[in-house]
DODOMAR-375928 format. One line per 3 residues: number of its first residue (from 1); for each residue x, y, z of C-alpha. Coordinates in nm, 3 decimals. Each point is the difference from the previous one (the first is absolute). Layout:
// residues N
NUM> X/Y/Z | ...;
END
This chain:
// residues 494
1> 0.000/0.000/0.000 | 0.129/0.346/-0.090 | 0.099/0.218/0.295;
4> -0.253/0.276/0.071 | 0.050/0.243/0.288 | -0.187/0.308/0.104;
7> 0.049/0.326/0.184 | -0.331/0.100/0.156 | 0.012/0.337/0.178;
10> -0.295/0.191/0.142 | -0.038/0.356/-0.137 | 0.000/0.156/0.347;
13> 0.299/0.230/-0.049 | 0.354/0.007/-0.133 | 0.198/-0.314/-0.076;
16> 0.250/-0.051/0.285 | 0.341/-0.142/-0.091 | -0.095/-0.313/0.195;
19> -0.278/-0.055/-0.251 | 0.231/0.091/-0.285 | 0.249/-0.265/0.113;
22> -0.283/-0.256/0.009 | -0.091/0.097/-0.356 | 0.367/-0.028/-0.102;
25> 0.043/-0.350/0.145 | -0.316/-0.114/-0.179 | 0.127/0.153/-0.324;
28> 0.346/-0.158/0.034 | -0.147/-0.342/0.075 | -0.236/0.019/-0.297;
31> 0.271/0.109/-0.244 | 0.253/-0.251/0.136 | -0.249/-0.278/-0.073;
34> -0.144/0.131/-0.326 | -0.329/0.081/0.169 | -0.249/0.285/0.030;
37> -0.012/0.290/0.247 | -0.352/0.125/0.071 | -0.118/0.321/0.165;
40> -0.338/-0.032/0.171 | -0.161/0.290/0.184 | -0.172/-0.109/0.321;
43> -0.250/0.284/0.040 | -0.296/-0.163/0.173 | 0.034/0.226/0.306;
46> -0.168/0.305/-0.146 | 0.038/0.199/0.323 | 0.381/-0.017/-0.004;
49> 0.044/0.053/-0.371 | 0.201/0.316/-0.081 | -0.048/0.195/-0.320;
52> 0.300/-0.026/-0.230 | 0.161/-0.288/0.190 | -0.054/-0.260/-0.274;
55> 0.152/0.227/-0.263 | 0.290/0.068/0.237 | 0.068/-0.373/0.044;
58> 0.003/-0.055/-0.376 | 0.229/0.296/-0.060 | 0.236/-0.108/0.280;
61> 0.033/-0.353/-0.142 | 0.059/0.134/-0.350 | 0.267/0.242/0.123;
64> 0.166/-0.283/0.194 | 0.029/-0.212/-0.314 | -0.223/-0.283/0.123;
67> -0.294/0.034/-0.235 | -0.276/-0.260/0.043 | -0.086/-0.244/-0.279;
70> -0.367/0.027/0.098 | -0.171/0.284/0.187 | -0.309/0.222/-0.012;
73> 0.168/0.211/-0.271 | 0.147/-0.301/-0.188 | -0.264/-0.271/0.047;
76> 0.058/-0.364/-0.085 | -0.226/-0.306/0.001 | -0.078/-0.001/0.373;
79> -0.164/0.337/0.065 | -0.144/0.214/0.129 | 0.311/0.101/0.195;
82> -0.178/0.223/0.251 | -0.182/-0.184/0.277 | -0.280/0.258/0.002;
85> -0.087/-0.124/-0.350 | -0.009/-0.366/0.109 | -0.272/0.011/0.267;
88> -0.240/-0.224/-0.194 | 0.276/-0.263/-0.020 | 0.042/0.001/0.380;
91> -0.374/-0.041/0.052 | -0.002/-0.300/-0.230 | 0.281/-0.168/0.194;
94> -0.133/0.084/0.347 | -0.321/-0.174/-0.104 | 0.207/-0.307/-0.080;
97> 0.153/-0.004/0.349 | -0.339/0.047/0.168 | -0.152/-0.284/-0.203;
100> 0.291/-0.226/0.098 | -0.049/0.084/0.369 | 0.343/0.164/0.018;
103> -0.136/0.348/0.072 | -0.311/0.139/0.166 | -0.206/0.317/0.043;
106> 0.040/0.192/0.326 | -0.248/0.262/0.123 | 0.162/0.134/0.316;
109> 0.005/0.379/0.013 | 0.315/0.195/0.080 | -0.158/0.114/0.326;
112> -0.073/-0.358/0.106 | 0.352/-0.118/-0.082 | 0.159/0.299/0.171;
115> -0.195/-0.076/0.319 | 0.126/-0.361/-0.008 | 0.358/0.123/-0.053;
118> -0.029/0.233/0.299 | -0.131/-0.287/0.215 | 0.295/-0.213/-0.111;
121> 0.248/0.279/0.077 | -0.139/0.029/0.355 | 0.065/-0.371/0.040;
124> 0.346/0.046/-0.157 | -0.094/-0.215/-0.298 | 0.048/0.058/-0.373;
127> -0.319/-0.016/-0.201 | 0.003/-0.228/-0.302 | -0.296/-0.085/-0.219;
130> 0.038/-0.373/-0.057 | -0.076/-0.359/0.086 | -0.017/0.057/0.376;
133> -0.271/0.268/-0.014 | -0.156/0.025/-0.347 | -0.309/-0.194/0.109;
136> -0.068/0.261/0.270 | 0.023/0.286/-0.248 | -0.240/0.123/-0.266;
139> 0.072/-0.182/-0.327 | -0.138/-0.252/-0.249 | 0.152/-0.289/0.198;
142> -0.175/0.090/0.327 | -0.334/0.113/-0.146 | -0.277/-0.190/-0.169;
145> -0.037/0.020/-0.378 | -0.311/0.217/0.028 | 0.171/0.248/0.235;
148> 0.307/0.004/-0.226 | -0.221/0.088/-0.299 | -0.150/0.291/0.193;
151> 0.343/0.131/0.096 | 0.115/-0.028/-0.363 | -0.302/0.205/-0.113;
154> 0.058/0.272/0.258 | 0.380/0.018/-0.013 | 0.267/0.101/0.048;
157> 0.206/-0.312/0.048 | 0.350/-0.130/-0.059 | 0.135/-0.333/-0.119;
160> 0.256/-0.181/0.215 | 0.235/-0.289/-0.070 | -0.086/-0.313/0.197;
163> 0.323/-0.117/0.163 | 0.011/-0.355/0.140 | 0.144/-0.065/0.342;
166> 0.297/-0.220/0.089 | 0.182/0.005/-0.334 | 0.365/0.071/-0.074;
169> 0.052/0.233/-0.294 | 0.331/-0.072/-0.174 | 0.148/0.243/-0.250;
172> 0.343/-0.006/-0.161 | 0.135/0.352/-0.039 | 0.269/0.051/-0.264;
175> 0.203/0.221/0.234 | -0.086/-0.124/0.350 | -0.052/-0.371/-0.053;
178> -0.282/-0.205/0.154 | -0.253/0.199/0.203 | -0.256/-0.178/0.219;
181> -0.301/0.174/0.158 | -0.288/-0.145/0.196 | -0.341/0.076/-0.148;
184> -0.132/0.098/0.346 | 0.224/0.306/-0.022 | -0.191/0.118/-0.309;
187> -0.343/0.156/0.047 | -0.287/-0.004/-0.247 | 0.118/0.302/-0.199;
190> -0.241/0.213/-0.200 | 0.024/-0.068/-0.375 | -0.278/0.229/-0.123;
193> -0.065/0.324/0.190 | -0.338/0.153/0.083 | 0.029/0.236/-0.298;
196> 0.027/-0.300/-0.234 | 0.369/0.055/-0.071 | 0.252/-0.279/0.057;
199> 0.269/0.022/0.262 | 0.361/0.005/-0.117 | 0.045/-0.359/0.113;
202> -0.282/-0.141/-0.211 | 0.047/0.214/-0.310 | 0.372/-0.061/-0.026;
205> -0.041/-0.379/0.019 | -0.270/-0.004/-0.269 | 0.203/0.235/-0.219;
208> 0.326/-0.190/0.041 | -0.174/-0.324/-0.096 | -0.183/0.143/-0.302;
211> 0.309/0.191/-0.118 | 0.202/-0.323/0.028 | 0.253/0.150/0.242;
214> 0.265/-0.264/0.072 | 0.208/0.182/0.264 | -0.107/0.258/0.259;
217> 0.302/0.209/0.100 | -0.095/0.255/0.265 | 0.113/0.168/0.323;
220> 0.020/-0.187/0.328 | -0.279/0.218/0.141 | -0.233/-0.246/-0.177;
223> 0.132/-0.302/0.192 | -0.281/0.021/0.262 | -0.252/-0.035/-0.285;
226> 0.174/-0.297/-0.161 | -0.202/-0.269/0.181 | -0.328/0.171/-0.088;
229> 0.098/0.021/-0.365 | 0.098/-0.367/-0.006 | -0.338/-0.091/0.153;
232> -0.186/0.195/-0.269 | 0.192/-0.189/-0.269 | -0.086/-0.328/0.169;
235> -0.367/0.100/0.036 | -0.020/0.042/-0.378 | 0.207/-0.311/-0.064;
238> 0.257/0.208/-0.189 | 0.375/-0.049/-0.001 | 0.169/0.288/0.177;
241> 0.290/0.185/-0.166 | 0.351/-0.007/0.144 | 0.024/0.262/0.275;
244> 0.315/0.203/0.071 | 0.000/0.259/0.277 | 0.266/0.270/-0.024;
247> 0.181/0.156/0.298 | -0.092/0.347/0.116 | 0.197/0.310/-0.095;
250> 0.105/0.142/0.336 | 0.084/0.346/0.130 | 0.366/0.101/-0.039;
253> 0.018/0.065/0.375 | -0.198/-0.174/0.269 | -0.260/-0.269/-0.045;
256> -0.308/-0.038/-0.213 | -0.120/0.035/-0.355 | 0.119/0.293/-0.213;
259> -0.268/0.268/-0.020 | -0.059/0.326/-0.185 | 0.064/0.182/0.327;
262> 0.348/-0.155/0.026 | 0.087/0.143/-0.340 | -0.130/0.344/0.095;
265> 0.200/-0.002/0.325 | 0.324/-0.129/-0.153 | -0.014/0.179/-0.334;
268> -0.046/-0.276/-0.255 | -0.290/-0.099/-0.228 | -0.218/-0.307/0.051;
271> -0.204/0.031/-0.322 | 0.135/-0.072/-0.350 | -0.146/0.321/-0.147;
274> -0.150/0.313/0.156 | -0.327/-0.025/0.188 | -0.153/0.325/0.119;
277> 0.271/0.202/0.172 | 0.228/-0.303/0.039 | 0.279/-0.024/-0.257;
280> 0.082/-0.349/-0.118 | 0.321/-0.173/-0.103 | -0.063/0.127/-0.352;
283> -0.005/0.364/0.106 | 0.315/-0.043/0.210 | 0.189/-0.117/-0.307;
286> 0.009/-0.378/0.024 | 0.030/-0.200/-0.318 | -0.289/-0.249/0.012;
289> 0.236/-0.288/-0.084 | 0.222/0.097/0.294 | -0.298/0.007/0.236;
292> -0.111/-0.344/-0.123 | 0.354/-0.129/0.057 | -0.007/0.127/0.360;
295> -0.351/-0.126/0.077 | 0.088/-0.345/-0.134 | 0.278/-0.022/0.261;
298> -0.242/0.089/0.282 | -0.084/-0.355/0.100 | 0.179/-0.196/-0.273;
301> 0.364/-0.094/-0.036 | 0.150/-0.123/-0.328 | 0.245/-0.218/0.192;
304> 0.304/0.195/-0.127 | 0.175/0.327/0.086 | -0.150/0.161/-0.309;
307> -0.235/0.290/0.077 | -0.055/0.182/-0.329 | -0.262/-0.159/-0.227;
310> -0.180/0.142/-0.298 | -0.349/-0.140/-0.055 | 0.105/-0.280/-0.237;
313> 0.260/-0.114/0.254 | -0.254/0.016/0.283 | -0.236/-0.222/-0.198;
316> 0.277/-0.252/-0.074 | 0.123/-0.015/0.358 | -0.329/0.021/0.190;
319> -0.062/-0.313/0.206 | -0.283/-0.013/0.255 | 0.199/-0.254/0.204;
322> 0.234/0.288/0.087 | -0.274/0.222/0.141 | 0.071/0.052/0.368;
325> -0.253/-0.045/0.282 | 0.125/0.281/0.225 | -0.098/0.360/-0.061;
328> 0.232/0.222/-0.205 | 0.104/0.343/0.132 | -0.044/0.285/-0.247;
331> 0.330/0.177/-0.067 | -0.036/0.323/-0.198 | 0.376/0.048/-0.026;
334> 0.033/-0.344/-0.162 | -0.278/0.092/-0.243 | 0.185/0.324/-0.086;
337> 0.324/-0.191/-0.050 | -0.164/-0.239/-0.247 | -0.150/0.296/-0.185;
340> 0.349/0.156/-0.010 | 0.134/-0.317/-0.163 | -0.273/0.004/-0.265;
343> 0.065/0.366/-0.076 | 0.367/-0.087/-0.036 | -0.041/-0.258/-0.277;
346> -0.307/0.143/-0.174 | 0.048/0.183/-0.330 | 0.015/0.375/0.061;
349> -0.215/0.092/-0.301 | -0.267/-0.248/0.104 | -0.013/0.143/0.353;
352> -0.027/0.356/-0.133 | -0.291/-0.101/-0.223 | -0.185/-0.235/0.237;
355> 0.021/0.228/0.301 | -0.006/0.341/-0.167 | -0.199/0.156/0.287;
358> 0.306/-0.017/0.226 | 0.205/0.205/-0.243 | -0.229/0.303/-0.007;
361> 0.261/0.169/0.219 | 0.235/0.008/-0.301 | -0.019/0.335/-0.186;
364> -0.162/-0.006/-0.343 | 0.321/0.141/-0.149 | 0.177/-0.329/0.073;
367> 0.001/-0.223/-0.308 | -0.075/-0.371/0.012 | 0.372/-0.064/-0.026;
370> 0.072/0.233/0.292 | -0.273/-0.161/0.212 | 0.144/-0.343/-0.072;
373> 0.355/0.113/0.087 | -0.110/0.154/0.329 | -0.218/-0.297/0.101;
376> 0.285/-0.239/-0.084 | 0.236/0.205/0.218 | -0.246/0.006/0.293;
379> -0.159/-0.344/-0.011 | 0.262/-0.172/0.215 | -0.107/0.235/0.280;
382> -0.373/-0.070/-0.037 | -0.197/-0.244/0.208 | -0.340/0.143/-0.096;
385> -0.083/0.203/-0.309 | -0.151/0.272/0.219 | 0.359/0.079/0.107;
388> 0.088/0.127/-0.348 | -0.157/0.335/0.090 | 0.247/0.054/0.285;
391> 0.302/-0.155/-0.171 | -0.042/0.207/-0.318 | 0.000/0.330/0.191;
394> 0.380/0.013/-0.017 | -0.037/0.074/-0.374 | -0.271/0.261/0.050;
397> 0.084/0.200/0.311 | 0.332/0.169/0.084 | 0.113/-0.076/0.355;
400> -0.036/0.289/0.245 | 0.131/-0.187/0.304 | 0.306/-0.220/0.034;
403> 0.063/-0.291/0.235 | 0.162/0.167/0.302 | 0.178/-0.314/0.120;
406> 0.168/-0.049/-0.338 | 0.093/0.368/-0.020 | 0.164/-0.009/0.341;
409> 0.189/-0.316/-0.096 | 0.148/0.138/-0.324 | 0.039/0.364/0.101;
412> 0.372/-0.026/0.080 | 0.068/-0.108/-0.359 | -0.151/0.324/-0.136;
415> -0.297/-0.131/-0.206 | -0.033/0.346/-0.161 | 0.333/-0.052/-0.175;
418> -0.115/-0.340/-0.126 | -0.334/0.131/-0.126 | 0.172/0.293/-0.166;
421> 0.213/-0.243/-0.199 | -0.313/-0.176/-0.131 | -0.140/0.341/-0.096;
424> 0.314/0.060/-0.207 | -0.043/-0.334/-0.179 | -0.352/0.099/-0.103;
427> 0.103/0.345/-0.114 | 0.283/-0.152/-0.204 | -0.252/-0.230/-0.171;
430> 0.146/-0.325/0.134 | -0.256/-0.282/-0.056 | -0.130/-0.169/0.317;
433> 0.150/-0.332/-0.110 | 0.348/0.161/0.032 | -0.054/0.169/0.337;
436> 0.132/-0.288/0.208 | 0.328/-0.019/-0.193 | 0.047/0.378/0.002;
439> -0.072/0.033/0.371 | 0.245/-0.281/0.075 | 0.274/0.184/-0.190;
442> -0.076/0.318/0.193 | 0.007/-0.196/0.326 | 0.347/-0.140/-0.071;
445> 0.127/0.337/0.124 | -0.267/0.062/0.267 | 0.026/-0.342/0.167;
448> -0.359/-0.003/0.128 | -0.185/-0.323/0.094 | -0.193/-0.087/-0.317;
451> -0.302/-0.092/0.210 | -0.015/0.357/0.128 | 0.008/0.131/-0.358;
454> -0.294/-0.219/-0.096 | -0.191/0.088/0.318 | 0.047/0.371/-0.071;
457> -0.134/-0.038/-0.354 | -0.299/-0.208/0.112 | -0.080/0.234/0.287;
460> 0.000/0.301/-0.235 | -0.215/-0.169/-0.265 | -0.242/-0.199/0.220;
463> 0.029/0.139/0.354 | 0.086/-0.333/0.161 | 0.196/-0.316/-0.068;
466> -0.289/-0.218/-0.118 | -0.101/-0.065/-0.359 | 0.125/-0.169/-0.316;
469> 0.333/0.059/-0.176 | 0.082/0.370/0.032 | 0.161/0.031/-0.345;
472> -0.316/-0.148/-0.157 | -0.207/0.256/0.190 | 0.216/0.286/-0.126;
475> -0.021/-0.126/-0.357 | -0.381/-0.007/0.017 | -0.019/0.342/0.168;
478> 0.224/0.155/-0.265 | 0.268/0.267/0.034 | -0.227/0.294/0.080;
481> -0.181/-0.158/0.296 | 0.311/-0.179/0.127 | 0.195/0.326/-0.003;
484> -0.282/0.184/0.175 | -0.011/-0.257/0.278 | 0.378/0.003/0.042;
487> 0.003/0.380/0.022 | -0.291/-0.001/0.247 | 0.199/-0.234/0.222;
490> 0.311/0.216/-0.039 | -0.195/0.308/0.105 | -0.161/-0.189/0.289;
493> 0.351/-0.048/0.150 | 0.062/0.376/0.041;
END
């Protein structure tokens, strides 16, 4: 059977990077095995649905380079791909469970159930609707057929799964191995709500079966629901897919799952692209392929020291047996480092074209060739593309302040004399490529530390000792600007 996996988010807000990693692992597994990656929108909870969230999810996946083979916008043979458009299907299948005696109608009101819960809490008990008390509650199992018919006419009502007592539920998880749960720990969960809409648990089982999903790869937060889902499969007599539960993405510091608030407090994004006022990885200047590389390593290890993988390499190397069970701490600096590596080996012209919005800080007077030269000179210093705005300022703004510590260090060697010599070279029309040789000849008589000469030049041109090759900077600036900066520094020393 061909591998078919799905990513099934609810459109209740932005796509968190935890969800994006789940989508990525599904995508990698599908492509590794020549299968299909499906996007299904689980939008049955109309009260939590957020306008624009579905479009955001689609855009985020497309930007990330993990486009679905089937989705609401690219339907295949197993649609519809929104659960809100599949309600009639769920009603058909809930009828099948009721007829088989695997599910039943329940008429208890919220007020009645809340009162029972409060009574249980006073007795320090946990309320569960199940085998031990269902016959004392208001449902089709405890009522006569005639009373049940009356309740069904009046409504509202829900449909619950009938869970048998004293059974051991055995499930083999592809990441965590054999999991055993006693059926008495599972209550008779609601499958169809009072508004006629299915619960997540019921809808996703029906959809996975009808869409021929072979592997369910999802976050470990769904582990508590695993037994229930297995029981629904068994109630239908369907073969369950292979389950794999992924480790959580944890906070960088402390304990617990990574949240949006953690990103806001620590200054890093948690969404792939912008959502509201929150900038995403895209807006910070991450290459999507670099982000996918980093997310792949959050919970999976290739088994080697290799850490840089383009998408084709990720697909080739991805092995679910190497997914770890323990949570993975989010490390923004590691993500930046991987992005730095991708910027380093990516073609400069491609970067300038693909991510043109980051180069708006370049003046219009700069030609394409000039933009390429400057980006090439700066890229080894970039970890995020947003940094190009700061790094490129050295070509656009003359320094007005100079690093005091460096000045104090070189002062005894008379940096004015050094700078004055560079001014002479410019006025004599000496090309920048010959400056080093000429200044060395001059220094044969002066006997100055060559490091001090270079520090004086860099300080005059840039204002500090950071930045790319100083001769390359001067060549790009040209004689007029270089001379102006040298003379400004000379005058600053008076």
